N, CA, C and O atoms as a printed pandas DataFrame, in Angstrom:
     atom_number atom_name residue_name chain_id  residue_number  x_coord  y_coord  z_coord
0              1         N          UNK        A               1   15.307  -14.237  -10.541
1              2        CA          UNK        A               1   14.786  -12.725   -9.797
2              3         C          UNK        A               1   16.185  -11.975   -9.894
3              4         O          UNK        A               1   17.138  -12.389   -9.234
4              5         N          UNK        A               2   16.277  -11.054  -10.586
5              6        CA          UNK        A               2   17.398   -9.627  -10.820
6              7         C          UNK        A               2   17.670   -8.984   -9.374
7              8         O          UNK        A               2   16.789   -8.354   -8.790
8              9         N          UNK        A               3   18.857   -9.170   -8.878
9             10        CA          UNK        A               3   19.141   -8.279   -7.788
10            11         C          UNK        A               3   19.225   -6.908   -7.944
11            12         O          UNK        A               3   20.055   -6.407   -8.703
12            13         N          UNK        A               4   18.519   -6.321   -7.359
13            14        CA          UNK        A               4   18.711   -4.639   -7.458
14            15         C          UNK        A               4   20.151   -4.011   -7.148
15            16         O          UNK        A               4   21.123   -4.580   -6.652
16            17         N          UNK        A               5   20.028   -2.731   -7.558
17            18        CA          UNK        A               5   21.412   -2.066   -7.411
18            19         C          UNK        A               5   21.498   -2.076   -5.900
19            20         O          UNK        A               5   20.581   -2.125   -5.080
20            21         N          UNK        A               6   23.091   -2.006   -5.678
21            22        CA          UNK        A               6   23.300   -1.804   -3.774
22            23         C          UNK        A               6   22.624   -0.631   -3.061
23            24         O          UNK        A               6   22.210   -0.616   -1.902
24            25         N          UNK        A               7   22.594    0.232   -3.864
25            26        CA          UNK        A               7   21.979    1.569   -3.038
26            27         C          UNK        A               7   20.697    1.378   -2.449
27            28         O          UNK        A               7   20.331    1.861   -1.378
28            29         N          UNK        A               8   19.778    0.362   -3.502
29            30        CA          UNK        A               8   18.312    0.312   -3.345
30            31         C          UNK        A               8   18.292   -0.822   -2.336
31            32         O          UNK        A               8   17.138   -1.161   -2.077
32            33         N          UNK        A               9   19.280   -1.548   -1.653
33            34        CA          UNK        A               9   19.136   -2.394   -0.977
34            35         C          UNK        A               9   19.766   -2.045    0.609
35            36         O          UNK        A               9   19.786   -2.839    1.550
36            37         N          UNK        A              10   20.211   -0.786    0.613
37            38        CA          UNK        A              10   20.644   -0.179    2.162
38            39         C          UNK        A              10   19.318    0.005    3.046
39            40         O          UNK        A              10   19.323   -0.467    4.183
40            41         N          UNK        A              11   18.344    0.580    2.635
41            42        CA          UNK        A              11   17.713    0.761    3.689
42            43         C          UNK        A              11   16.833   -0.584    4.084
43            44         O          UNK        A              11   16.023   -0.568    5.011
44            45         N          UNK        A              12   17.101   -1.801    3.230
45            46        CA          UNK        A              12   16.030   -3.012    3.669
46            47         C          UNK        A              12   17.195   -3.906    4.434
47            48         O          UNK        A              12   16.855   -4.600    5.393
48            49         N          UNK        A              13   18.331   -3.884    4.073
49            50        CA          UNK        A              13   19.576   -4.316    5.091
50            51         C          UNK        A              13   19.659   -3.479    6.518
51            52         O          UNK        A              13   19.781   -4.158    7.537
52            53         N          UNK        A              14   19.613   -2.372    6.613
53            54        CA          UNK        A              14   19.321   -1.378    7.783
54            55         C          UNK        A              14   18.469   -1.714    8.779
55            56         O          UNK        A              14   18.670   -1.902    9.979
56            57         N          UNK        A              15   17.165   -1.782    7.899
57            58        CA          UNK        A              15   16.011   -2.539    8.893
58            59         C          UNK        A              15   16.207   -4.176    9.234
59            60         O          UNK        A              15   15.937   -4.610   10.355
60            61         N          UNK        A              16   16.600   -4.859    8.376
61            62        CA          UNK        A              16   16.633   -6.326    8.541
62            63         C          UNK        A              16   17.879   -6.283   10.005
63            64         O          UNK        A              16   17.591   -7.008   10.957
64            65         N          UNK        A              17   19.042   -5.533   10.088
65            66        CA          UNK        A              17   19.834   -5.450   10.998
66            67         C          UNK        A              17   19.332   -4.657   12.413
67            68         O          UNK        A              17   19.823   -4.832   13.528
68            69         N          UNK        A              18   18.299   -3.803   12.090
69            70        CA          UNK        A              18   17.463   -3.496   13.190
70            71         C          UNK        A              18   16.357   -4.681   14.010
71            72         O          UNK        A              18   16.063   -4.817   15.197
72            73         N          UNK        A              19   15.980   -5.338   12.907
73            74        CA          UNK        A              19   15.013   -6.306   13.656
74            75         C          UNK        A              19   16.194   -7.102   14.426
75            76         O          UNK        A              19   16.232   -7.071   15.656
76            77         N          UNK        A              20   17.118   -7.787   13.704
77            78        CA          UNK        A              20   18.354   -8.917   14.488
78            79         C          UNK        A              20   18.675   -8.119   15.676
79            80         O          UNK        A              20   18.401   -8.535   16.802
80            81         N          UNK        A              21   19.169   -7.141   15.499
81            82        CA          UNK        A              21   19.403   -6.310   16.749
82            83         C          UNK        A              21   17.998   -6.129   17.952
83            84         O          UNK        A              21   18.230   -6.467   19.113
84            85         N          UNK        A              22   16.787   -5.667   17.644
85            86        CA          UNK        A              22   15.631   -5.891   18.722
86            87         C          UNK        A              22   15.377   -7.426   18.921
87            88         O          UNK        A              22   15.069   -7.775   20.061
88            89         N          UNK        A              23   15.458   -8.243   18.087
89            90        CA          UNK        A              23   15.121   -9.492   18.302
90            91         C          UNK        A              23   16.246  -10.170   19.172
91            92         O          UNK        A              23   15.835  -11.075   19.898
92            93         N          UNK        A              24   17.595   -9.890   19.228
93            94        CA          UNK        A              24   18.432  -10.577   20.047
94            95         C          UNK        A              24   19.135   -9.667   21.657
95            96         O          UNK        A              24   19.948  -10.157   22.441
96            97         N          UNK        A              25   18.502   -8.285   21.746
97            98        CA          UNK        A              25   18.477   -7.829   22.877
98            99         C          UNK        A              25   18.077   -8.560   24.288
99           100         O          UNK        A              25   17.301   -9.512   24.205
100          101         N          UNK        A              26   18.404   -8.297   25.163
101          102        CA          UNK        A              26   17.920   -9.118   26.585
102          103         C          UNK        A              26   16.517   -8.260   26.924
103          104         O          UNK        A              26   16.119   -7.100   26.810
104          105         N          UNK        A              27   16.093   -9.345   27.335
105          106        CA          UNK        A              27   14.490   -9.011   27.806
106          107         C          UNK        A              27   14.149  -10.339   28.466
107          108         O          UNK        A              27   14.848  -11.352   28.498
108          109         N          UNK        A              28   13.001  -10.152   28.961
109          110        CA          UNK        A              28   12.038  -11.304   29.631
110          111         C          UNK        A              28   10.625  -11.264   28.804
111          112         O          UNK        A              28    9.840  -10.321   28.710
112          113         N          UNK        A              29   10.533  -12.677   28.188
113          114        CA          UNK        A              29    8.829  -12.837   27.698
114          115         C          UNK        A              29    8.771  -14.097   28.171
115          116         O          UNK        A              29    9.586  -14.969   28.471
116          117         N          UNK        A              30    7.136  -13.921   28.158
117          118        CA          UNK        A              30    6.888  -15.002   28.928
118          119         C          UNK        A              30    5.925  -16.029   27.855
119          120         O          UNK        A              30    5.155  -15.558   27.017
120          121         N          UNK        A              31    6.115  -17.307   28.044
121          122        CA          UNK        A              31    5.426  -18.036   26.981
122          123         C          UNK        A              31    3.848  -18.146   26.998
123          124         O          UNK        A              31    3.371  -18.184   28.132
124          125         N          UNK        A              32    3.000  -18.199   26.004
125          126        CA          UNK        A              32    1.874  -18.373   26.160
126          127         C          UNK        A              32    1.306  -17.898   24.198
127          128         O          UNK        A              32    1.982  -17.542   23.233
128          129         N          UNK        A              33   -0.199  -18.138   24.371
129          130        CA          UNK        A              33   -0.376  -17.830   23.218
130          131         C          UNK        A              33   -1.351  -16.690   22.962
131          132         O          UNK        A              33   -2.542  -16.998   23.018
132          133         N          UNK        A              34   -1.101  -15.659   22.741
133          134        CA          UNK        A              34   -1.821  -14.422   22.444
134          135         C          UNK        A              34   -1.634  -13.353   21.593
135          136         O          UNK        A              34   -0.922  -12.361   21.751
136          137         N          UNK        A              35   -2.699  -13.814   20.224
137          138        CA          UNK        A              35   -2.124  -13.406   19.012
138          139         C          UNK        A              35   -2.624  -11.863   18.870
139          140         O          UNK        A              35   -2.003  -11.335   17.948
140          141         N          UNK        A              36   -3.365  -11.145   19.363
141          142        CA          UNK        A              36   -4.008   -9.969   19.588
142          143         C          UNK        A              36   -3.356   -9.392   20.700
143          144         O          UNK        A              36   -3.905   -9.511   21.795
144          145         N          UNK        A              37   -2.143   -8.710   20.603
145          146        CA          UNK        A              37   -1.508   -7.732   21.492
146          147         C          UNK        A              37   -0.648   -6.835   21.171
147          148         O          UNK        A              37   -0.045   -6.970   20.106
148          149         N          UNK        A              38   -0.428   -5.886   21.880
149          150        CA          UNK        A              38    0.513   -4.824   21.319
150          151         C          UNK        A              38    2.167   -5.391   20.873
151          152         O          UNK        A              38    2.821   -4.795   20.017
152          153         N          UNK        A              39    2.595   -6.392   21.467
153          154        CA          UNK        A              39    3.605   -6.919   20.969
154          155         C          UNK        A              39    3.575   -7.342   19.804
155          156         O          UNK        A              39    4.343   -7.046   18.889
156          157         N          UNK        A              40    2.338   -8.331   19.784
157          158        CA          UNK        A              40    2.295   -9.174   18.003
158          159         C          UNK        A              40    2.083   -8.016   17.342
159          160         O          UNK        A              40    2.800   -8.021   16.342
160          161         N          UNK        A              41    1.429   -6.999   17.419
161          162        CA          UNK        A              41    1.033   -5.782   16.276
162          163         C          UNK        A              41    2.709   -5.065   15.945
163          164         O          UNK        A              41    3.131   -4.629   14.874
164          165         N          UNK        A              42    3.450   -5.148   17.351
165          166        CA          UNK        A              42    4.986   -4.589   16.589
166          167         C          UNK        A              42    5.409   -5.647   15.743
167          168         O          UNK        A              42    6.029   -5.282   14.744
168          169         N          UNK        A              43    5.207   -7.030   15.909
169          170        CA          UNK        A              43    5.692   -7.757   15.151
170          171         C          UNK        A              43    5.645   -7.689   13.477
171          172         O          UNK        A              43    6.410   -7.556   12.521
172          173         N          UNK        A              44    4.178   -7.877   13.786
173          174        CA          UNK        A              44    3.459   -7.713   12.413
174          175         C          UNK        A              44    4.232   -6.198   11.609
175          176         O          UNK        A              44    4.822   -6.267   10.530
176          177         N          UNK        A              45    4.067   -4.957   12.378
177          178        CA          UNK        A              45    4.574   -4.065   11.548
178          179         C          UNK        A              45    6.216   -4.249   11.047
179          180         O          UNK        A              45    6.625   -4.146    9.891
180          181         N          UNK        A              46    6.992   -4.540   12.231
181          182        CA          UNK        A              46    8.356   -4.762   11.703
182          183         C          UNK        A              46    8.378   -5.812   10.456
183          184         O          UNK        A              46    9.343   -5.768    9.694
184          185         N          UNK        A              47    7.609   -6.508   10.291
185          186        CA          UNK        A              47    8.073   -7.587    9.413
186          187         C          UNK        A              47    7.181   -7.029    8.139
187          188         O          UNK        A              47    7.344   -7.493    7.011
188          189         N          UNK        A              48    6.293   -6.066    8.407
189          190        CA          UNK        A              48    5.646   -5.847    7.122
190          191         C          UNK        A              48    6.387   -4.568    6.368
191          192         O          UNK        A              48    6.433   -4.546    5.138
192          193         N          UNK        A              49    6.924   -3.579    7.108
193          194        CA          UNK        A              49    8.066   -2.913    6.613
194          195         C          UNK        A              49    9.091   -3.611    6.231
195          196         O          UNK        A              49    9.572   -3.181    5.183
196          197         N          UNK        A              50    9.668   -4.606    6.709
197          198        CA          UNK        A              50   10.827   -5.503    5.785
198          199         C          UNK        A              50   10.378   -5.857    4.822
199          200         O          UNK        A              50   10.973   -5.295    3.903
200          201         N          UNK        A              51    9.337   -6.752    4.327
201          202        CA          UNK        A              51    8.851   -7.177    3.195
202          203         C          UNK        A              51    8.489   -5.960    2.103
203          204         O          UNK        A              51    8.773   -6.053    0.909
204          205         N          UNK        A              52    7.807   -4.784    2.709
205          206        CA          UNK        A              52    7.649   -3.627    1.758
206          207         C          UNK        A              52    9.230   -2.903    1.271
207          208         O          UNK        A              52    9.617   -2.648    0.130
208          209         N          UNK        A              53    9.787   -2.741    2.314
209          210        CA          UNK        A              53   11.120   -2.125    1.756
210          211         C          UNK        A              53   12.066   -3.228    0.792
211          212         O          UNK        A              53   12.826   -2.834   -0.093
212          213         N          UNK        A              54   11.878   -4.530    1.112
213          214        CA          UNK        A              54   12.791   -5.468   -0.060
214          215         C          UNK        A              54   11.964   -5.223   -1.305
215          216         O          UNK        A              54   12.597   -4.836   -2.287
216          217         N          UNK        A              55   10.479   -5.406   -1.449
217          218        CA          UNK        A              55    9.966   -5.107   -2.715
218          219         C          UNK        A              55   10.409   -3.458   -3.352
219          220         O          UNK        A              55   10.631   -3.163   -4.526
220          221         N          UNK        A              56   10.430   -2.845   -2.522
221          222        CA          UNK        A              56   10.618   -1.501   -3.098
222          223         C          UNK        A              56   11.961   -1.405   -3.747
223          224         O          UNK        A              56   12.225   -0.687   -4.712
224          225         N          UNK        A              57   12.898   -2.317   -3.027
225          226        CA          UNK        A              57   14.286   -2.599   -3.684
226          227         C          UNK        A              57   14.494   -3.132   -4.592
227          228         O          UNK        A              57   15.436   -2.721   -5.269
228          229         N          UNK        A              58   13.879   -4.069   -4.963
229          230        CA          UNK        A              58   13.138   -4.839   -6.076
230          231         C          UNK        A              58   12.508   -4.522   -7.298
231          232         O          UNK        A              58   12.779   -4.940   -8.424
232          233         N          UNK        A              59   11.503   -3.615   -6.885
233          234        CA          UNK        A              59   10.602   -2.902   -7.584
234          235         C          UNK        A              59   10.283   -3.579   -8.836
235          236         O          UNK        A              59   10.427   -3.134   -9.974
236          237         N          UNK        A              60    9.726   -4.977   -8.389
237          238        CA          UNK        A              60    8.723   -5.635   -9.287
238          239         C          UNK        A              60    7.507   -6.139   -8.512
239          240         O          UNK        A              60    7.307   -6.276   -7.305
240          241         N          UNK        A              61    6.746   -6.374   -9.612
241          242        CA          UNK        A              61    5.373   -6.592   -9.161
242          243         C          UNK        A              61    4.991   -8.252   -9.689
243          244         O          UNK        A              61    3.869   -8.682   -9.960
244          245         N          UNK        A              62    6.037   -8.847   -9.723
245          246        CA          UNK        A              62    6.068  -10.386  -10.279
246          247         C          UNK        A              62    5.563  -11.172   -9.010
247          248         O          UNK        A              62    5.975  -10.864   -7.891
248          249         N          UNK        A              63    4.701  -12.150   -9.199
249          250        CA          UNK        A              63    4.627  -13.123   -8.197
250          251         C          UNK        A              63    5.503  -13.846   -7.316
251          252         O          UNK        A              63    5.558  -14.001   -6.096
252          253         N          UNK        A              64    6.255  -14.289   -8.427
253          254        CA          UNK        A              64    7.507  -14.847   -7.892
254          255         C          UNK        A              64    8.253  -14.047   -6.783
255          256         O          UNK        A              64    8.493  -14.611   -5.716
256          257         N          UNK        A              65    8.598  -12.860   -6.976
257          258        CA          UNK        A              65    9.153  -11.859   -6.216
258          259         C          UNK        A              65    8.430  -11.561   -4.931
259          260         O          UNK        A              65    9.021  -11.219   -3.906
260          261         N          UNK        A              66    7.099  -11.707   -5.031
261          262        CA          UNK        A              66    6.296  -11.657   -3.915
262          263         C          UNK        A              66    6.329  -12.710   -2.955
263          264         O          UNK        A              66    6.339  -12.603   -1.729
264          265         N          UNK        A              67    6.343  -13.714   -3.637
265          266        CA          UNK        A              67    6.252  -14.871   -2.931
266          267         C          UNK        A              67    7.770  -15.178   -2.257
267          268         O          UNK        A              67    7.909  -15.802   -1.204
268          269         N          UNK        A              68    8.622  -14.755   -2.869
269          270        CA          UNK        A              68   10.121  -15.065   -2.253
270          271         C          UNK        A              68   10.465  -14.043   -1.277
271          272         O          UNK        A              68   11.291  -14.286   -0.398
272          273         N          UNK        A              69    9.804  -12.751   -1.388
273          274        CA          UNK        A              69    9.994  -11.780   -0.209
274          275         C          UNK        A              69    9.564  -12.468    1.015
275          276         O          UNK        A              69   10.246  -12.721    2.008
276          277         N          UNK        A              70    7.803  -12.843    0.694
277          278        CA          UNK        A              70    7.136  -13.150    1.776
278          279         C          UNK        A              70    7.902  -14.573    2.355
279          280         O          UNK        A              70    8.002  -14.639    3.580
280          281         N          UNK        A              71    8.322  -15.453    1.736
281          282        CA          UNK        A              71    8.943  -16.691    2.266
282          283         C          UNK        A              71   10.278  -16.055    3.102
283          284         O          UNK        A              71   10.331  -16.226    4.320
284          285         N          UNK        A              72   11.180  -15.435    2.511
285          286        CA          UNK        A              72   12.480  -14.676    3.262
286          287         C          UNK        A              72   11.925  -14.602    4.487
287          288         O          UNK        A              72   12.051  -15.480    5.340
288          289         N          UNK        A              73   11.184  -13.384    4.652
289          290        CA          UNK        A              73   10.814  -12.790    5.807
290          291         C          UNK        A              73    9.985  -13.684    7.040
291          292         O          UNK        A              73   10.188  -13.554    8.247
292          293         N          UNK        A              74    9.101  -14.525    6.463
293          294        CA          UNK        A              74    8.680  -15.522    7.053
294          295         C          UNK        A              74    9.646  -16.399    7.763
295          296         O          UNK        A              74    9.631  -16.579    8.980
296          297         N          UNK        A              75   10.597  -17.004    6.825
297          298        CA          UNK        A              75   11.640  -18.064    7.235
298          299         C          UNK        A              75   12.724  -17.344    8.607
299          300         O          UNK        A              75   13.179  -17.860    9.628
300          301         N          UNK        A              76   12.836  -15.928    8.023
301          302        CA          UNK        A              76   13.758  -15.252    8.838
302          303         C          UNK        A              76   13.140  -14.927   10.150
303          304         O          UNK        A              76   13.806  -14.845   11.182
304          305         N          UNK        A              77   11.932  -14.755   10.098
305          306        CA          UNK        A              77   11.210  -14.465   11.609
306          307         C          UNK        A              77   11.107  -15.937   12.504
307          308         O          UNK        A              77   11.181  -16.064   13.726
308          309         N          UNK        A              78   10.973  -16.664   11.790
309          310        CA          UNK        A              78   10.722  -18.236   12.338
310          311         C          UNK        A              78   12.244  -18.293   12.856
311          312         O          UNK        A              78   12.363  -18.654   14.027
312          313         N          UNK        A              79   13.438  -17.985   12.147
313          314        CA          UNK        A              79   14.933  -18.221   12.501
314          315         C          UNK        A              79   15.217  -17.505   13.872
315          316         O          UNK        A              79   15.760  -18.128   14.783
316          317         N          UNK        A              80   14.839  -16.176   14.010
317          318        CA          UNK        A              80   15.091  -15.186   15.081
318          319         C          UNK        A              80   14.224  -15.811   16.198
319          320         O          UNK        A              80   14.518  -15.696   17.388
320          321         N          UNK        A              81   13.203  -16.440   15.775
321          322        CA          UNK        A              81   12.551  -16.906   17.112
322          323         C          UNK        A              81   13.365  -18.237   17.916
323          324         O          UNK        A              81   13.418  -18.365   19.139
324          325         N          UNK        A              82   13.923  -19.096   16.991
325          326        CA          UNK        A              82   14.360  -20.197   17.180
326          327         C          UNK        A              82   15.956  -19.523   18.144
327          328         O          UNK        A              82   16.486  -20.013   19.141
328          329         N          UNK        A              83   16.315  -18.390   17.430
329          330        CA          UNK        A              83   17.625  -18.047   18.014
330          331         C          UNK        A              83   17.365  -17.498   19.325
331          332         O          UNK        A              83   18.089  -17.871   20.248
332          333         N          UNK        A              84   16.552  -16.770   19.517
333          334        CA          UNK        A              84   16.005  -16.363   21.049
334          335         C          UNK        A              84   15.946  -17.417   22.012
335          336         O          UNK        A              84   16.377  -17.229   23.150
336          337         N          UNK        A              85   15.451  -18.507   21.660
337          338        CA          UNK        A              85   15.104  -19.428   22.255
338          339         C          UNK        A              85   16.451  -20.326   23.032
339          340         O          UNK        A              85   16.652  -20.675   24.196
340          341         N          UNK        A              86   17.257  -20.491   21.689
341          342        CA          UNK        A              86   18.493  -21.174   21.966
342          343         C          UNK        A              86   19.637  -20.359   22.674
343          344         O          UNK        A              86   20.455  -20.926   23.399
344          345         N          UNK        A              87   19.658  -19.086   22.449
345          346        CA          UNK        A              87   20.790  -18.933   22.874
346          347         C          UNK        A              87   20.774  -17.624   23.931
347          348         O          UNK        A              87   21.778  -17.091   24.404
348          349         N          UNK        A              88   19.117  -17.175   24.226
349          350        CA          UNK        A              88   19.109  -16.180   25.231
350          351         C          UNK        A              88   18.211  -16.466   26.060
351          352         O          UNK        A              88   17.032  -16.726   25.817
352          353         N          UNK        A              89   18.968  -16.412   27.499
353          354        CA          UNK        A              89   18.211  -16.893   28.818
354          355         C          UNK        A              89   17.058  -15.702   28.719
355          356         O          UNK        A              89   17.089  -14.566   28.247
356          357         N          UNK        A              90   15.916  -16.563   29.449
357          358        CA          UNK        A              90   14.639  -15.971   29.856
358          359         C          UNK        A              90   14.062  -15.683   28.457
359          360         O          UNK        A              90   13.150  -14.857   28.480
360          361         N          UNK        A              91   14.381  -16.172   27.250
361          362        CA          UNK        A              91   13.787  -15.934   25.989
362          363         C          UNK        A              91   12.788  -17.102   25.504
363          364         O          UNK        A              91   13.312  -18.216   25.546
364          365         N          UNK        A              92   11.782  -17.080   25.163
365          366        CA          UNK        A              92   10.960  -18.219   24.480
366          367         C          UNK        A              92   10.908  -18.092   22.960
367          368         O          UNK        A              92   11.218  -17.080   22.331
368          369         N          UNK        A              93   10.481  -19.237   22.455
369          370        CA          UNK        A              93   10.385  -19.792   21.046
370          371         C          UNK        A              93    8.865  -19.286   21.370
371          372         O          UNK        A              93    8.347  -19.650   22.426
372          373         N          UNK        A              94    8.181  -18.481   20.498
373          374        CA          UNK        A              94    6.617  -18.137   20.598
374          375         C          UNK        A              94    6.198  -18.125   19.202
375          376         O          UNK        A              94    6.581  -17.386   18.295
376          377         N          UNK        A              95    5.219  -19.213   19.185
377          378        CA          UNK        A              95    4.606  -19.777   17.599
378          379         C          UNK        A              95    3.747  -18.264   17.521
379          380         O          UNK        A              95    4.034  -17.602   16.523
380          381         N          UNK        A              96    3.103  -17.874   18.113
381          382        CA          UNK        A              96    2.402  -16.451   17.975
382          383         C          UNK        A              96    3.021  -15.586   17.295
383          384         O          UNK        A              96    2.638  -15.186   16.196
384          385         N          UNK        A              97    4.317  -15.109   18.035
385          386        CA          UNK        A              97    5.119  -14.115   17.368
386          387         C          UNK        A              97    5.455  -14.471   15.785
387          388         O          UNK        A              97    5.522  -13.609   14.908
388          389         N          UNK        A              98    5.693  -16.171   15.526
389          390        CA          UNK        A              98    6.247  -16.209   14.230
390          391         C          UNK        A              98    4.907  -15.849   13.160
391          392         O          UNK        A              98    4.999  -15.315   12.054
392          393         N          UNK        A              99    3.537  -16.356   13.911
393          394        CA          UNK        A              99    2.506  -16.039   13.279
394          395         C          UNK        A              99    2.278  -14.900   12.679
395          396         O          UNK        A              99    1.772  -14.777   11.563
396          397         N          UNK        A             100    2.747  -13.788   13.597
397          398        CA          UNK        A             100    2.362  -12.473   13.586
398          399         C          UNK        A             100    3.360  -11.628   12.333
399          400         O          UNK        A             100    2.962  -10.798   11.515
400          401         N          UNK        A             101    4.852  -12.203   12.533
401          402        CA          UNK        A             101    5.831  -12.233   11.758
402          403         C          UNK        A             101    5.352  -12.358   10.492
403          404         O          UNK        A             101    5.626  -11.414    9.750
404          405         N          UNK        A             102    4.674  -13.304    9.998
405          406        CA          UNK        A             102    4.216  -13.856    8.686
406          407         C          UNK        A             102    3.202  -12.945    8.287
407          408         O          UNK        A             102    3.295  -12.385    7.194
408          409         N          UNK        A             103    2.063  -12.691    9.194
409          410        CA          UNK        A             103    1.095  -12.079    8.960
410          411         C          UNK        A             103    1.412  -10.499    8.774
411          412         O          UNK        A             103    0.701   -9.704    8.161
412          413         N          UNK        A             104    2.702  -10.198    9.473
413          414        CA          UNK        A             104    2.794   -8.639    8.788
414          415         C          UNK        A             104    3.839   -8.818    7.169
415          416         O          UNK        A             104    3.669   -8.051    6.221
416          417         N          UNK        A             105    4.439   -9.480    7.160
417          418        CA          UNK        A             105    4.873   -9.402    6.008
418          419         C          UNK        A             105    4.397   -9.950    4.652
419          420         O          UNK        A             105    4.959   -9.760    3.573
420          421         N          UNK        A             106    3.165  -10.728    4.890
421          422        CA          UNK        A             106    2.193  -10.474    4.011
422          423         C          UNK        A             106    1.553   -9.211    3.408
423          424         O          UNK        A             106    1.468   -8.810    2.247
424          425         N          UNK        A             107    1.021   -8.593    4.889
425          426        CA          UNK        A             107    0.612   -7.315    4.795
426          427         C          UNK        A             107    1.628   -6.056    3.895
427          428         O          UNK        A             107    1.217   -5.179    3.135
428          429         N          UNK        A             108    3.129   -6.377    4.331
429          430        CA          UNK        A             108    3.330   -5.626    3.529
430          431         C          UNK        A             108    3.796   -5.892    1.918
431          432         O          UNK        A             108    4.222   -5.018    1.163
432          433         N          UNK        A             109    3.620   -7.204    1.616
433          434        CA          UNK        A             109    2.976   -7.522    0.235
434          435         C          UNK        A             109    2.184   -7.053   -0.479
435          436         O          UNK        A             109    2.167   -6.849   -1.693
436          437         N          UNK        A             110    1.224   -6.806    0.634
437          438        CA          UNK        A             110   -0.114   -6.591    0.111
438          439         C          UNK        A             110   -0.025   -4.933   -0.224
439          440         O          UNK        A             110   -0.418   -4.445   -1.283
440          441         N          UNK        A             111    0.496   -4.265    0.750
441          442        CA          UNK        A             111    0.398   -2.837    0.588
442          443         C          UNK        A             111    1.357   -2.370   -0.798
443          444         O          UNK        A             111    0.857   -1.779   -1.755
444          445         N          UNK        A             112    2.628   -2.699   -0.728
445          446        CA          UNK        A             112    3.187   -2.776   -1.569
446          447         C          UNK        A             112    2.284   -3.021   -3.448
447          448         O          UNK        A             112    2.437   -2.235   -4.383
448          449         N          UNK        A             113    1.541   -4.124   -3.477
449          450        CA          UNK        A             113    1.087   -4.489   -4.723
450          451         C          UNK        A             113   -0.223   -3.312   -4.958
451          452         O          UNK        A             113   -0.674   -2.903   -6.028
452          453         N          UNK        A             114   -0.515   -3.053   -3.957
453          454        CA          UNK        A             114   -1.882   -2.101   -3.955
454          455         C          UNK        A             114   -1.624   -0.595   -3.603
455          456         O          UNK        A             114   -2.526    0.231   -3.743
456          457         N          UNK        A             115   -0.489   -0.282   -3.183
457          458        CA          UNK        A             115   -0.366    1.041   -2.874
458          459         C          UNK        A             115    0.726    2.036   -3.851
459          460         O          UNK        A             115    0.662    3.225   -4.164
460          461         N          UNK        A             116    1.755    0.936   -4.170
461          462        CA          UNK        A             116    2.984    1.252   -4.642
462          463         C          UNK        A             116    2.680    0.856   -6.369
463          464         O          UNK        A             116    3.575    1.001   -7.202
């Protein structure tokens, strides 16, 4: 996969850092499984935007790029769930957040494929 020029990576990097900040700021969340909730829609939207911005930066419609972008976003979302649980009091690893992140990343890939 060819790397895009640095200036095309600016928006995805800013959004990546925004997700990191939002995922690590203090807050209280309660464990439980509830896939359809405002919180889950926010997770899906954040990761849809991340995958879409990355695909815009790479400007490629190759299946391998789609797969790698989705995989990156999904693994990053799972990593952030682990970080929240491990290092932040009153935060929990939420499996449904991880699913919402993956679904959102997939939606971002689909939107890029069919709209852009």
